C-alpha positions, 0 to 999 in steps of 0.5 A: 499499500503506497501512501504519498505524504506531502509535508508541505501540505496544509492537509494534516499528516494524519488526514493525509494517511486517512484519506489515502487508506479511504482511497485504497478501500474505495478503489478496491486496492484494499479487500474487505477483511484485509489487515493494515500495517500495525501503528508502529509499522506504518509510523516507521514506513512513513516517517511520522509519529506514532500519534499521527498513525493512531489519529488516522486509524481512530478516524477510519474506525470512527467512519466505519472503514475499519475495525481494531481487535485488541491484540490482533490489529486493524481490519477493513470492514466487510460491506453489508451486502456480504453474505455467507452464500456470496462470500467466497474463500479468499485464495492464499494470496496474502503474500502479495501485500508485501509487494509495494505498488504506487497506486494511491487511488483508482475509484472511477474503474469501479463504476465505469461498467457494471453488468446486469444492472440498471446503470445510472452510474456510468456516463455512457450513451445508450448503444442503440443511439450510436451509428453502429450499422453504418460503422459495421458496413465502413469496417467490412468495406475497408477490410475487403478493399485493403485487407492488409490494414490489419498488418499495418501500424499507424503513425504514432501521432495518429493517421494523417487523413484522420487528423486532417478531417479532425482539424476541419471538425474542430473549426466548428468550435473555433479552435485554430489548429492543423493536422500538425498539432493534433495527436490521436490518442486512445480516448481522452483518458489516455490524453490526460495520462499523457499529460500527467506522465509528461508534466506532473511529478511528486509535489507538483501543484495541480489545481482541479475543480471540486467536484470533478471527473474521477478518472482524472483525480485517479491519474493525477493522484497517481503522479503524486500531485499536490491537489488544490481545489476550486469549488464550481457553481452554476457558471463553472469554476469559480475563478476569483477563488482560483486567482487567490490561490494562485497568489499562494501556489504556482500550479503547473496544471489547471484542469477544467471541464468548462462545458457541461462539467462532469459531474455537475453539468455547469457551463463556464461563462465566457467571461470566466473562460477568459479570466482562467486563461488570463491567470494561466498566462500570468503564472506560466501554467498549463490549462488542460481543457477536457471536452467529452460532449460539448456537442450534446447541447439541449438548448443553445450552443455552449461558449467556445472552448478556452482553446479558442482563445489560446494564442500562446499555447497554454491549452492542451485541448482533449476532445473525446469521440468515444461518448458520442460515436463509437466507444469501442473505437477509443478515439480521442484527440489532443491538441496542443502547441510548441514544445508541449506538443513535441513532448506529449508526442514523445510520450505517447510514442513510449505508451504504445507506439500509436493508436490502432489504425483500423479504428482510425480508418473506420470512423474517417468516412463518417466524420467527413460525411454529413452523417456526423451532423445528422447523428449529433442532431438525432443524439441531442434530441433523444438525450433531451427526452431522456434528461426531461424524463429523469427531471420529471421523475425526480419532481414527482418521486423524490423527497423534498429534502434533496436538490438537483442541477438541471443540465443544459447538456451532457449526460449527467444530473448532480443530486445533493441529499441531506449532509447526514446521508452517506451515498456510499452506503445508499449504493449498497441498498441500490445495488441490492435493487440492481441499480447503480449511481456514482457516489459523489465522494468518487468526484471530490480530489480532497474534500470528504463530501459523501451526500451527493451522487451523480446520475447518468440518464443517457445509458438506459432505455426509457423504461429502465431509466424510469424504473431505476430513478423510481427505485432510488427515490424509494431509497431516498424517502425510506432513509429520510423517513427512518432518520425522522423517526429516530432523530431530532437532527435537521434534515436540510 
């Protein structure tokens, strides 16, 4: 178990230890029933006092993550879902715990795909809304015309024809780029990973929105970054707070999702986008602008990306095609300039020597035709209907104590419950009813806010969506009713 201690952080050492162990537990890196190192062992390993470790372990037990047994040690609690019928005897692999790893957190993968359940946890689009048949025909056609494509490598930078097409595609977002400044990645997740492995090392300061995309938290935490958070409101990242933080810290990276922010759905105003870019210019920082679904707007178009105003190479722009077009192809676009781009290209070469040529060629005819435009129009209409259905169901069945943000685009609804509710515990009950959602704690890089959740309305059929939301509302009502009967505490 790797615990990164940052002695210059304003977060106490005991709280850093607590947070790191919680991240390991929620990521599945520490299994239920596993024994934690003794207080003395961990104190020696981390170079901290016994009192510091004791304080962290007490906090773990207080929050029901662990149980301490006198004379035996401290153990990870077993979830309530485990029964004698479902629990299996553990294989004799405990020796592997002695092998050091460097994974501080990997929470997002646990919620990215769950089979045989009503998935409200994953920001994916119903496969029935995607152009599967057309892409299938294009793949067959390509293989017939060029069977040797299966034995060919792509350029490390990506297929030139696809980069030319994507350069034209990005012009609709007012992004000034050329094929030479584009890098084809295995989804935007790889783009994030390339940025992190190229520019972020232990102790480097990374600013992130709070809450934010869990997959980005996992990547930057994995590089040992010191993460500073800036809250989000309905107009996106609060850049006034960012400005004050930048007076104290000099972040190397500022990570933002300005358009239909994940998980809140907020859209950063044009004024804030411009101010954010000016801040980055003044302190010589890089903005990583993640743009997974700006095409999925339900009313008016969102403001142009920050990259559209970037004339000095401060913005690394990430655009994914997986969500809106073909998840299995895992195609993403990275746009950057100057030596920043050259270094990212070198990192891509080290990572995989280039993305698969077959999938790049498969998407090319679709992107260069009017079918792409028609597909996005239909997709916006279909997802708006599902968003409206989800909001109507919440208005009808959710208790008055909960609130949510109505997104004007994207795939998610951010829901807030009374502060005393832990959505990680609600997820246990939801899974008993074959429903999943993303607990809000996965979206916070530093804070421990456990009373939010992200509901994705885009993947399930309308019938499944209706059943899933009604089931969740029943769970909300039961939890709040139970608390009212047994406590005099406030509910808001």
